[in-house]
C-alpha positions in Angstrom: 86.3 109.8 204.9 82.3 110.6 203.2 79.6 108.3 204.2 76.9 107.7 202.1 73.2 108.5 203.0 70.9 105.5 202.7 69.0 105.1 199.5 65.8 104.2 199.0 65.4 100.3 198.5 68.3 98.9 200.4 67.6 97.0 203.1 68.0 96.4 206.9 71.5 94.4 206.0 73.2 97.4 204.1 72.2 99.4 207.3 73.7 97.3 209.8 77.1 97.1 207.1 76.8 101.0 207.6 76.9 100.8 211.4 79.7 98.7 211.2 81.9 100.5 209.2 81.5 103.9 210.6 82.6 102.6 214.0 85.6 100.8 212.4 86.5 104.1 211.1 86.1 105.7 214.8 85.5 108.8 213.3 83.8 111.7 216.1 80.2 111.6 216.0 78.7 115.1 214.9 76.3 115.2 218.1 77.1 114.1 221.5 74.4 113.3 223.7 75.5 113.6 227.9 73.1 112.7 230.8 72.6 115.5 233.6 72.1 114.6 236.7 68.7 115.5 238.2 71.2 116.9 241.6 72.5 119.5 241.3 76.1 119.9 241.5 76.5 117.0 240.2 76.9 117.6 236.7 80.0 117.4 234.7 80.1 118.8 231.4 83.3 117.7 230.5 83.6 113.9 231.3 82.4 112.1 228.2 80.2 108.4 229.2 82.4 105.7 228.3 81.7 104.6 224.4 80.8 100.9 223.8 81.8 99.6 220.7 79.2 96.2 220.7 75.8 96.5 218.9 73.7 96.8 221.7 70.5 99.1 222.1 69.9 100.4 225.2 67.3 101.8 227.4 69.1 104.9 229.4 65.7 105.7 230.6 64.1 102.6 232.1 66.2 100.7 235.2 66.6 97.2 234.9 65.0 96.4 238.0 61.5 98.3 239.4 61.7 101.0 241.6 61.2 99.8 245.5 58.0 100.6 246.9 59.0 103.1 250.1 57.6 105.7 251.2 58.1 109.5 250.0 60.5 111.6 252.7 57.1 113.6 254.5 58.5 117.6 253.2 58.5 120.4 255.4 56.9 123.5 254.5 58.8 126.9 254.2 56.3 129.0 255.8 56.4 132.6 253.4 58.4 135.8 255.1 54.6 137.8 254.8 52.4 135.3 256.6 54.4 133.3 259.4 53.5 130.4 261.2 51.0 130.8 264.2 52.7 128.5 267.8 50.0 129.3 269.8 46.7 128.9 267.5 43.5 127.2 268.6 43.5 124.2 265.6 39.1 125.5 266.4 39.7 128.9 265.7 41.5 129.3 262.8 39.2 126.2 261.2 36.2 129.0 262.1 38.0 131.8 260.5 38.8 129.7 257.0 35.1 128.6 257.3 33.3 130.0 254.0 29.9 128.5 255.0 27.0 130.3 254.0 25.9 129.4 258.0 29.4 131.1 258.7 29.4 133.9 256.3 26.0 135.0 256.8 26.7 135.2 261.1 29.0 137.7 260.0 26.9 140.4 259.0 26.7 142.9 261.3 25.2 146.1 262.0 28.2 148.8 261.3 28.6 151.4 263.8 27.2 154.3 262.8 29.9 156.1 264.8 32.2 154.7 262.7 31.0 155.3 258.1 30.7 158.0 256.7 28.1 160.8 257.3 25.4 161.1 254.3 25.1 164.1 252.5 22.1 165.1 254.6 24.0 164.4 258.0 26.8 166.7 257.1 24.7 169.5 255.9 22.8 169.3 259.4 25.6 169.3 261.3 27.3 171.8 259.5 23.8 174.2 259.7 24.7 173.5 263.7 28.0 174.9 263.3 26.9 177.4 262.1 23.5 178.1 265.0 26.4 177.9 266.8 28.2 180.5 265.6 25.3 183.0 265.3 25.4 186.4 267.2 24.1 187.0 270.8 21.1 189.3 271.9 23.4 191.4 272.6 25.2 191.8 269.4 21.7 192.8 267.8 20.8 196.0 269.1 17.6 198.0 267.8 18.3 202.1 267.0 16.2 204.1 269.1 15.5 206.6 266.8 14.8 203.9 264.3 11.2 204.5 262.3 8.4 202.9 262.2 7.9 200.2 260.3 11.8 200.3 259.4 14.4 197.2 259.9 17.2 197.1 262.6 20.7 195.9 260.8 23.1 194.1 262.8 25.4 195.6 264.6 29.1 193.9 264.0 31.1 193.1 267.2 34.1 194.2 267.8 36.1 191.6 266.6 34.5 192.1 263.0 34.3 196.0 263.3 38.1 195.9 261.4 36.9 193.6 258.2 33.8 196.3 257.5 34.0 199.1 255.1 33.8 202.2 256.6 30.7 203.9 255.0 29.2 201.0 253.8 27.0 198.1 254.3 28.6 195.8 253.4 30.3 194.0 256.8 33.1 191.1 255.6 34.2 188.9 258.5 34.4 185.5 257.3 35.5 184.8 253.9 31.9 183.9 251.2 33.6 181.6 249.0 37.2 180.5 250.0 37.4 178.3 252.7 40.6 176.1 252.4 38.9 172.6 252.1 41.1 171.3 249.7 43.9 172.0 251.5 45.9 169.9 254.2 47.9 171.7 255.3 48.3 172.9 259.1 48.1 176.2 257.9 45.0 176.3 255.6 43.2 178.3 257.9 45.6 181.2 258.4 46.5 181.4 254.9 42.9 181.6 254.1 42.7 184.4 256.6 45.4 185.9 254.7 44.5 186.2 250.8 40.8 187.1 252.7 42.8 190.3 254.9 44.2 191.2 251.7 41.1 191.4 249.5 39.4 193.4 252.1 42.4 195.9 252.0 42.1 196.0 248.4 38.3 197.2 248.2 39.3 199.3 251.2 41.0 201.3 249.2 38.2 201.8 246.5 35.4 203.9 246.1 32.4 203.4 245.6 31.7 203.9 241.8 35.1 202.0 241.6 34.0 199.0 243.4 30.2 199.1 241.0 32.3 199.0 237.7 34.4 196.5 238.4 31.0 194.1 239.5 29.9 195.1 236.1 33.0 193.8 234.5 33.0 191.1 236.6 29.5 190.6 235.8 29.7 190.8 232.2 32.4 188.4 232.0 31.0 185.1 233.6 28.9 182.9 232.8 25.1 183.8 234.0 24.5 180.9 235.5 27.1 180.8 237.7 26.4 184.2 238.7 23.0 183.5 240.0 24.3 179.6 241.3 27.1 182.6 244.0 24.2 184.9 243.9 21.5 181.9 245.3 24.5 180.4 247.6 24.6 183.3 249.4 21.2 183.8 249.6 20.5 180.7 251.1 22.9 180.5 254.1 21.6 184.7 254.7 18.4 182.5 254.9 19.8 179.9 257.3 21.8 182.8 259.8 18.3 184.7 259.9 16.6 181.9 261.4 19.2 180.4 263.7 18.8 185.0 265.1 15.3 184.0 265.2 15.5 180.8 267.3 18.5 181.7 269.5 16.5 185.1 270.7 13.0 184.2 271.3 12.1 186.6 274.1 12.8 189.5 271.7 10.0 191.8 270.9 9.2 191.9 267.0 9.1 195.3 265.9 6.0 195.8 264.3 6.0 196.9 260.5 3.9 199.3 259.5 1.9 198.0 256.0 1.8 201.8 254.4 5.1 202.9 254.7 7.7 201.2 252.5 10.4 198.9 253.5 13.8 200.8 254.1 17.4 200.0 255.5 18.3 202.3 258.9 22.2 202.2 257.3 23.8 205.1 255.2 22.5 206.7 252.0 25.1 205.6 249.9 24.4 202.2 251.2 21.0 202.6 249.8 21.9 204.1 246.3 24.5 201.1 246.0 21.5 198.7 246.7 19.4 200.2 243.6 22.5 199.8 241.7 22.5 196.6 242.0 19.1 195.8 241.4 18.8 197.2 238.3 22.1 195.8 237.0 20.3 192.4 238.4 16.6 193.0 236.6 19.2 193.6 233.3 21.3 190.3 233.9 18.3 187.5 235.3 14.6 188.5 234.4 12.6 187.8 237.6 10.2 184.7 237.9 6.5 184.8 239.1 6.7 184.4 242.9 6.4 180.5 243.7 2.8 179.7 246.1 2.9 176.8 247.8 -0.4 174.7 248.0 0.5 174.3 252.2 2.2 176.3 254.7 5.6 175.0 255.7 6.1 172.7 259.1 9.4 172.9 260.9 8.2 169.4 262.9 8.4 168.4 259.2 11.1 165.6 258.3 12.9 166.9 255.7 11.4 170.0 255.3 12.8 172.5 257.3 14.2 174.5 254.4 11.7 174.7 250.9 13.8 174.6 247.8 11.6 176.5 245.2 13.6 175.8 242.2 12.2 172.7 242.6 8.8 173.1 242.9 8.6 175.9 239.6 7.5 172.5 238.2 3.7 173.0 240.1 2.5 175.9 239.4 0.7 177.9 236.3 1.9 178.1 232.9 3.3 181.4 231.4 0.3 183.4 229.7 1.7 182.4 226.7 3.3 184.7 224.2 1.4 185.9 221.1 3.8 186.5 218.2 2.4 188.9 215.5 6.0 189.0 213.6 6.2 186.6 210.4 9.2 184.2 212.5 8.5 181.0 212.0 7.8 178.6 214.9 8.0 174.4 215.5 5.3 172.9 214.3 3.0 171.4 217.2 1.2 168.3 216.8 -2.1 167.0 218.8 -2.4 163.3 219.6 -4.6 162.9 217.1 -1.7 164.0 214.5 -3.4 167.6 214.2 -1.2 170.5 213.2 -1.7 172.5 216.1 -1.8 176.7 215.6 0.9 179.0 217.5 -1.3 181.0 219.2 -4.3 178.3 219.6 -5.0 177.9 224.0 -5.9 174.5 225.5 -6.7 173.3 228.6 -3.8 172.0 230.3 -6.5 168.4 230.8 -6.2 167.5 227.6 -2.3 166.4 228.3 -0.8 168.1 225.5 1.2 170.4 227.6 5.2 169.3 229.2 8.0 170.6 230.5 10.3 170.8 227.9 10.6 173.9 225.5 8.0 176.4 225.3 5.7 175.0 227.6 2.9 177.5 227.8 2.6 176.2 224.4 0.6 173.3 224.0 0.9 170.3 221.1 4.1 168.3 220.7 7.3 168.5 218.1 8.6 166.4 216.0 11.9 167.0 217.9 10.1 165.6 221.5 8.2 162.8 219.6 11.7 161.2 218.8 12.8 161.2 222.2 9.6 159.9 223.4 9.7 156.8 221.4 13.6 156.2 223.6 11.5 156.4 226.6 12.0 153.1 228.9 8.1 153.0 229.5 6.1 151.2 227.3 3.3 153.2 227.0 5.4 156.1 226.3 6.9 154.6 223.7 3.4 153.1 222.4 1.8 157.1 222.4 4.6 158.3 220.6 4.1 156.3 217.4 0.5 156.4 217.5 0.9 159.7 217.2 3.5 159.8 214.2 1.7 157.5 212.5 -1.4 160.0 212.6 0.7 162.4 211.5 2.2 160.9 208.3 -1.0 159.0 207.8 -2.4 162.8 207.5 0.8 164.3 205.6 -0.1 161.8 203.0 -3.9 162.8 202.8 -2.0 165.7 202.1 -4.2 168.0 205.6 -0.9 170.7 206.2 -0.5 171.6 202.4 0.9 175.4 202.4 1.2 175.4 206.2 4.1 173.7 206.9 7.6 174.5 205.5 8.9 172.0 203.9 7.3 168.3 204.0 6.9 166.1 206.8 7.8 162.5 205.4 11.0 163.9 204.2 12.6 165.6 207.1 11.2 162.6 209.1 13.1 160.2 206.3 16.0 162.3 206.5 16.3 162.2 210.6 16.0 158.6 210.7 12.0 157.6 211.5 12.5 154.3 209.1 15.1 152.8 210.9 13.4 154.2 214.1 9.8 152.0 213.2 11.7 149.4 212.3 14.2 148.9 216.2 10.7 149.5 217.4 9.0 146.2 215.8 11.8 144.1 217.4 10.2 145.8 221.0 9.0 142.8 224.0 5.9 145.2 224.2 3.0 144.1 221.8 1.4 147.8 222.0 4.8 149.0 220.8 4.6 146.4 217.9 1.2 147.0 217.2 2.0 150.9 217.4 5.3 150.4 214.8 3.5 148.2 212.4 0.9 150.8 212.4 3.2 153.9 211.3 5.2 151.4 209.1 1.4 151.0 207.1 0.8 154.7 206.9 4.5 154.9 205.6 4.3 153.1 203.0 0.7 152.8 201.7 -0.4 155.5 200.6 -4.2 155.6 200.9 -6.7 155.6 198.1 -3.6 153.8 195.8 -5.5 150.5 196.5 -8.7 151.1 196.2 -8.3 152.6 192.9 -5.5 149.8 191.9 -8.5 147.2 192.6 -10.9 149.3 191.0 -9.6 149.3 187.8 -8.9 145.8 188.1 -11.8 144.9 185.4 -10.3 147.5 182.7 -9.0 147.4 179.4 -5.6 145.8 180.6 -6.6 146.7 184.5 -5.3 143.2 185.5 -1.5 144.4 184.2 1.5 145.4 186.9 3.6 147.2 186.8 6.3 148.1 189.6 5.8 150.7 191.8 9.3 151.5 192.4 11.8 154.7 191.8 12.7 155.2 188.0 16.1 155.8 188.4 16.3 152.5 190.1 14.8 150.7 187.0 18.0 149.8 185.1 16.3 146.4 183.6 13.0 145.5 181.7 10.5 144.1 184.0 9.1 142.1 181.0 12.3 140.0 180.3 12.0 136.5 181.0 10.4 134.8 184.0 12.3 131.9 183.3 15.2 133.9 184.7 13.5 134.6 187.7 16.1 133.4 190.1 18.8 134.1 188.1 17.9 138.4 187.5 16.9 138.3 192.0 20.7 136.7 193.1 21.8 139.3 191.0 23.1 141.9 191.9 25.3 145.3 190.7 28.4 144.8 193.5 28.0 149.1 194.4 23.8 147.5 196.1 25.4 144.5 197.6 27.9 146.9 198.9 25.8 149.6 200.0 24.1 149.7 204.4 20.7 149.8 204.3 20.0 153.6 205.1 22.2 154.2 201.5 19.8 152.2 200.6 16.1 154.1 201.8 17.9 157.1 200.7 17.2 155.9 196.8 14.7 153.3 197.9 12.5 153.3 200.9 11.2 149.4 199.9 14.7 148.5 199.0 15.9 150.0 202.8 13.3 148.3 205.0 14.1 145.1 202.7 18.1 144.7 204.2 16.6 145.4 207.5 15.7 141.7 207.9 11.6 143.0 207.8 10.5 139.8 206.4 11.6 137.4 208.7 10.2 139.7 211.8 6.9 139.4 210.2 6.7 135.7 210.3 8.0 136.0 213.7 5.0 138.3 214.7 2.3 136.8 212.5 3.7 132.8 213.8 4.8 133.7 217.3 3.2 136.5 218.9 0.0 135.6 217.3 -1.3 139.7 217.6 -5.0 141.4 217.2 -6.9 141.9 213.8 -5.5 145.8 214.0 -1.8 144.8 213.5 -2.5 141.3 211.3 -3.9 143.6 208.9 -1.8 146.2 208.6 1.2 143.9 208.4 -0.8 142.0 205.4 -1.0 145.7 204.1 2.3 146.5 203.6 3.5 143.0 202.7 0.7 143.8 199.5 3.2 146.8 199.1 6.0 145.1 199.2 5.4 142.9 196.4 3.4 145.5 194.1 7.4 147.0 194.5 9.2 144.9 191.9 9.3 141.2 191.0 12.8 140.8 193.6 10.3 142.2 196.2 8.1 139.9 195.2 9.9 136.9 195.2 11.2 138.6 198.2 7.9 137.9 200.6 7.5 134.4 198.3 10.9 132.4 199.5 10.9 133.6 202.9 11.1 130.6 205.2 7.0 129.7 206.8 6.1 133.4 205.7 3.3 132.7 202.8 3.0 129.3 204.4 1.5 130.3 207.5 -0.4 133.2 206.3 -2.2 130.7 204.3 -1.9 127.9 206.6 -4.2 131.0 209.5 -5.8 133.1 207.6 -7.1 131.3 204.3 -9.0 127.8 206.0 -11.1 125.7 204.4 -12.9 125.4 207.4 -14.1 128.2 210.7 -16.5 128.3 212.9 -19.3 130.7 212.3 -18.0 134.2 212.6 -21.1 136.7 213.8 -22.0 140.9 213.0 -19.2 143.0 214.6 -15.7 142.9 214.9 -13.6 139.3 215.2 -11.8 139.3 218.7 -9.3 137.5 216.4 -7.9 136.7 212.7 -6.6 133.6 213.4 -8.3 130.3 211.7 -10.5 132.8 210.0 -9.8 134.0 206.4 -9.2 137.4 205.3 -9.6 138.7 202.4 -6.7 140.9 202.1 -4.6 137.7 202.9 -6.5 136.7 199.2 -5.8 139.6 198.0 -2.0 139.4 198.7 -1.8 136.1 197.2 -3.3 138.1 194.3 -1.2 140.3 193.6 1.7 138.2 194.4 0.4 135.8 191.5 0.3 139.3 189.9 3.6 139.5 189.6 4.9 136.4 187.2 4.2 133.7 186.1 6.5 130.9 188.2 5.1 132.9 191.4 1.8 132.3 190.1 2.0 128.4 189.2 3.8 127.7 192.8 1.2 129.5 194.6 -1.5 127.2 192.8 1.0 124.0 193.4 3.1 124.3 196.3 0.6 126.0 199.1 -2.3 124.3 198.1 -4.5 127.5 197.1 -6.3 125.3 194.5 -8.8 124.2 196.8 -9.1 127.6 198.7 -10.0 129.2 195.3 -12.8 126.2 195.7 -13.9 127.2 198.3 -14.2 130.2 198.8 -16.0 130.5 195.3 -18.9 127.2 195.9 -20.1 129.1 197.7 -22.0 132.6 196.8 -20.8 134.9 199.7 -24.3 135.2 201.8 -23.4 131.1 202.4 -20.2 131.9 204.0 -20.5 132.2 207.6 -18.9 135.4 208.0 -19.6 139.1 207.6 -21.4 140.1 204.4 -18.9 142.6 203.7 -15.7 140.3 204.0 -17.3 137.7 202.3 -17.7 140.0 199.4 -14.6 141.1 199.2 -13.0 137.5 199.2 -15.1 136.1 196.6 -14.1 138.9 194.8 -10.4 138.5 195.8 -10.8 134.5 194.6 -12.5 135.6 191.7 -9.2 138.2 190.7 -6.8 135.2 191.4 -7.9 133.0 189.4 -8.3 135.6 186.2 -4.3 136.3 186.7 -4.1 132.6 187.0 -6.3 132.1 183.9 -4.1 135.2 182.2 -0.7 132.2 182.3 -3.1 129.4 181.2 -3.1 127.8 184.3 -6.2 126.9 186.7 -8.5 125.8 183.4 -9.0 122.5 185.7 -10.7 124.3 188.3 -13.2 125.7 185.4 -14.4 122.2 184.9 -15.1 121.6 188.0 -17.0 124.5 189.2 -18.5 125.4 185.8 -21.8 124.9 187.5 -21.3 127.4 190.3 -20.1 129.7 187.9 -23.0 128.9 185.8 -25.4 129.7 188.2 -23.7 132.7 189.7 -23.8 134.1 185.9 -27.2 133.1 185.4 -28.2 135.1 188.8 -26.6 139.4 188.4 -29.7 140.1 185.7 -31.2 140.4 189.0 -29.2 141.7 191.2 -28.5 144.9 188.8 -32.8 145.5 188.8 -31.7 145.8 192.7 -31.8 148.8 194.1 -29.7 150.4 195.2 -26.8 148.8 193.8 -24.1 148.0 196.2 -20.0 148.6 195.3 -18.9 146.0 196.7 -21.2 143.8 194.7 -20.6 145.3 191.7 -16.8 144.6 192.0 -17.6 141.4 192.4 -19.7 140.6 189.2 -16.9 142.7 186.8 -14.5 140.0 188.6 -16.6 137.5 187.6 -17.0 138.9 184.1 -12.8 139.2 183.7 -12.2 135.4 184.8 -14.9 134.7 182.5 -13.2 136.6 179.6 -9.2 135.2 180.5 -10.9 131.6 180.7 -12.1 132.2 177.1 -9.1 133.5 175.7 -7.1 130.5 177.2 -9.8 128.6 175.4 -7.9 130.8 171.9 -6.3 127.6 169.6 -4.0 129.8 168.1 -2.4 132.0 170.7 -0.4 135.0 168.7 3.8 134.1 169.2 5.8 136.9 170.0 9.4 136.9 168.1 10.2 133.1 169.5 10.8 134.4 172.8 10.2 132.2 176.2 7.1 133.5 177.1 5.2 132.8 173.7 6.6 129.3 174.6 5.2 128.9 177.4 1.1 130.5 176.2 1.5 128.3 172.8 1.6 125.2 175.5 -1.9 123.6 175.1 -4.5 124.7 177.1 -6.7 122.0 179.1 -10.0 124.5 177.9 -11.4 124.1 175.2 -14.2 125.7 172.6 -16.5 123.5 173.7 -16.3 125.1 177.2 -17.0 128.6 177.0 -19.4 128.5 173.9 -22.1 128.6 176.2 -20.6 131.6 177.8 -22.1 134.9 175.4 -25.6 134.1 175.7 -25.5 134.6 179.7 -23.8 137.8 179.7 -25.8 139.6 177.1 -29.2 140.0 179.2 -26.0 141.4 181.9 -24.8 143.8 178.9 -28.7 144.6 178.3 -29.6 145.1 181.8 -26.7 148.0 182.4 -27.2 149.7 179.0 -31.1 150.8 180.6 -28.9 152.8 183.1 -27.1 154.8 180.2 -30.0 157.9 180.6 -29.9 157.8 184.2 -26.1 159.2 185.4 -26.4 158.6 189.2 -27.4 154.4 188.2 -24.5 154.4 185.6 -22.2 155.6 187.9 -23.3 152.9 190.8 -22.6 150.3 188.3 -18.7 150.6 188.3 -17.1 148.2 185.7 -19.5 145.6 185.1 -20.9 147.5 181.9 -16.7 147.8 180.9 -16.4 144.0 181.8 -19.1 143.1 179.4 -17.6 145.1 176.3 -14.5 142.9 177.3 -16.0 139.5 177.8 -17.7 139.5 174.0 -14.9 140.9 172.4 -12.6 137.8 173.9 -15.6 135.7 172.3 -15.7 137.3 169.1 -12.0 136.7 168.6 -11.8 133.1 169.8 -14.8 132.2 168.4 -13.0 133.4 164.6 -10.2 131.1 165.3 -11.6 128.3 166.1 -10.7 126.7 162.7 -13.0 123.2 162.5 -15.7 125.6 163.1 -17.7 127.9 159.8 -16.9 131.1 159.4 -20.5 132.0 157.8 -21.5 131.2 161.7 -19.6 134.2 163.4 -19.9 136.5 160.9 -23.5 136.2 161.3 -23.6 137.0 164.8 -21.5 139.6 164.1 -24.2 141.6 162.8 -26.5 140.4 165.0 -24.9 141.8 168.1 -24.0 145.2 165.4 -27.4 145.5 165.0 -28.8 145.1 168.4 -26.9 146.5 170.5 -23.9 149.1 168.9 -25.7 150.9 166.5 -28.8 152.4 169.0 -26.0 152.3 171.4 -23.4 154.9 169.1 -27.3 156.7 168.2 -27.8 157.7 171.9 -26.8 161.0 173.2 -25.5 160.6 175.9 -23.2 158.6 174.5 -22.2 161.7 173.2 -21.5 164.0 176.3 -19.4 161.1 177.6 -17.5 162.1 174.9 -17.3 165.5 175.3 -16.9 165.0 179.4 -13.7 162.5 178.2 -11.6 166.7 177.6 -11.8 167.0 181.5 -10.7 163.9 182.7 -8.0 164.0 180.5 -4.4 164.8 182.4 -3.3 165.9 179.6 -6.5 168.6 179.2 -6.6 169.4 182.4 -3.7 169.2 184.7 -5.0 169.3 188.2 -6.9 166.1 188.0 -3.8 164.5 188.2 -1.7 166.6 190.3 1.5 165.3 192.9 0.9 165.4 196.6 3.4 168.0 197.9 4.5 165.3 200.1 5.1 163.1 196.9 8.9 161.1 197.6 11.4 160.2 194.5 12.0 157.1 196.7 8.6 156.3 198.1 6.9 155.6 194.5 2.3 156.0 195.3 -0.2 156.8 192.2 -0.6 160.0 194.0 -4.2 160.0 195.5 -4.6 162.0 198.2 -7.8 161.8 199.6 -9.4 160.1 196.6 -9.3 161.2 193.2 -11.5 164.0 190.9 -15.0 162.7 190.0 -13.9 164.2 186.8 -10.5 162.4 186.5 -9.5 159.3 184.8 -9.7 157.3 188.1 -12.8 159.1 188.9 -16.6 157.9 189.4 -17.6 160.1 186.8 -15.3 159.3 184.4 -16.5 158.2 181.3 -12.8 156.1 180.3 -12.6 152.9 181.0 -16.4 151.9 179.3 -15.8 154.0 176.0 -11.9 152.0 175.8 -14.2 148.9 176.2 -15.8 149.9 173.9 -13.6 151.2 171.2 -11.7 147.6 172.0 -14.9 145.6 170.6 -14.7 147.6 167.8 -11.6 146.8 167.1 -12.3 143.1 167.3 -15.1 143.4 165.3 -13.3 145.4 162.6 -10.5 143.0 162.3 -13.1 140.0 161.4 -15.3 141.7 160.0 -14.4 144.1 157.0 -18.0 144.7 156.2 -18.3 146.4 159.8 -16.1 149.2 159.3 -18.2 151.0 157.0 -21.3 150.7 159.5 -19.6 152.1 162.3 -17.4 154.8 160.6 -21.0 156.3 159.9 -22.3 156.1 163.1 
């Protein structure tokens, strides 16, 4: 009978009916439950439990009555076979033996008997010497020859026991084996086995002629390792010294034989042995060069502890340096540098107190090689690590400046990067010692920041399009156009090629040093150093310089610097405070809570990377209040050193100019309008003072550049470009109107007139720097914005242009110095004078620089005597006037 399984929807009554049908059928269940007994041997698997036909649910695991509370039977532990129970043991002694308290443990520490301990190496050596002293020949065995000449050294007469082992006609005796001792053998017949081998060797030597022995010796020495030969000879020499000393100590009453100084020391043995010794000496001279005799600074005394035997090989480092070998060949030698990174000549002889000699390779040559400096950076002594990093930073700085030139084969920077110098500096930044961190940061700045690059970029900020930035990254990695929409900035930063995301930092650094560094979490480490360790002023300036170089690399790098957690917050809070204590003249002990011009420059470089970064800086980091604080007061009133105050005000003007080029910061102009007017009125008197200060000229040019960007922002008709997102952002109405900037031209024209007076004086004209160019660029922006105002009469600006042409441009174009400027432009052109922009020998494709090693030549595009910025600004102004007023083109062309 096949019973159906319960189905969904059936009730409990159906289940009981199924159970009764199953019991009535009497079918055997598919599974039988057997309850086994807990006692062994009582279970009967064949006996089935009786079936109960009643519908009763029973819990077999629970008894009907609770168990009686009876004590459990006591167990008797069975002793293990390995540890039988003691019968007659005192319980107190047993407790004391198992006591593990600290007092009991310390009380068991006793002095170990010296007799039962294993002897040390020195004790074994002393015991071996005592045994050799006991075995030394007695006084009767050493008998001087009566016929020996004066000055001869007597030979040791062999005993009757050893005469059988001595070769006839030879000076060598083999009374015992020297190399085979049998110490490794455990059998009882070890000594006999060693003696048997020794007798066989002696018998074979006796059967050979002296010439055959020398021939075999030469072949054996040619096959063996020279170090092994030197070790065996030193071992034999030490043994002979010990035996000779023991003989002298046991025979104090024996009169010494006088040795004449005039006669040579010679042996009283046979002439054949003397000839053999000469051959051996010649062979030793060929195999091993003789070292100069070592002179001890004191006379050793046998009563001194552990000074009975002088180990000369351990005292070689105390002797004088060997003479410097002057090589006359053209063989290349390893470059060595001083502690200041200077390249030392191979034959230079410097005193040892300068600290340039060591006990490595070529100990007689002064200086350290790159390999030795790398090895010194892994020293356990922090001072040595810091010294090595300082020397490497000096070497990199001199290499960047082009000081080595053709004196070295290859590039020092390329060799250092291939050797892992970049990641060596990164690992050194994780050091716990502040001096090592400072040295690593200084070396990193010397590697990344090329000398002259930042000075050049700062001096060209006020040129025509000088504020525009370009990515300083390798060209082969520039796969995307840097001018695309900045609304997709985050998407560009997060979007990376699969190859770039999976490549390790060493591969990235091989093609792009900056990308390789950023892949090693450099920015969080810089944040930790600035926020937690609070280093000195030099370290802070080095870190800010490196961050500026990272921000100039690309838009992606600038975004990573901006978005590093708490990095920019720490820099703005600590190094751009709005209130600080007055700082006197001289180096400051700390830059924390003191305004720093390098921090303001970092903000300016970040803002130059894109519009979104500039907006975030102004809104999220409270840069507006910083700009108001540093611009509202004159540099001399900022309670800072004069140079620092000038640079800080200049960078504040430049940051505001960058933000104004995006149409931002217009509300600051309304707040600081009186301050700007007062600063603009002081320019002509400052330009008339002599000598002109370069920092003041940069500040004036930055102020004029700021006014130029603010004037362009007041234009109501921006130039639209193909409907891009950039043009849409520019088209947003600015908070600055024409009425705000219309009164600036009467204040700028006196500055231009004052500068044009020095055109006939080249020295003063070059000292003005970018001020004349900034004046011309402002006037071009002013007339362009004025012509775009639809609500004004065109006759006004046309007449003003004609007046400006008659008063300024026509007299300027007729001056002879301007003609000389056009003539000198050929010498400054990179096309006509390629040497003016020649790349340095240390230029690397993976680390882009402007190649301004040692500063720009005066006759170059960016040189101090270059007419390029002034002529470019002049042509831009003439072009603007010609586009607005067509009638001026004929007058200008006739000139």
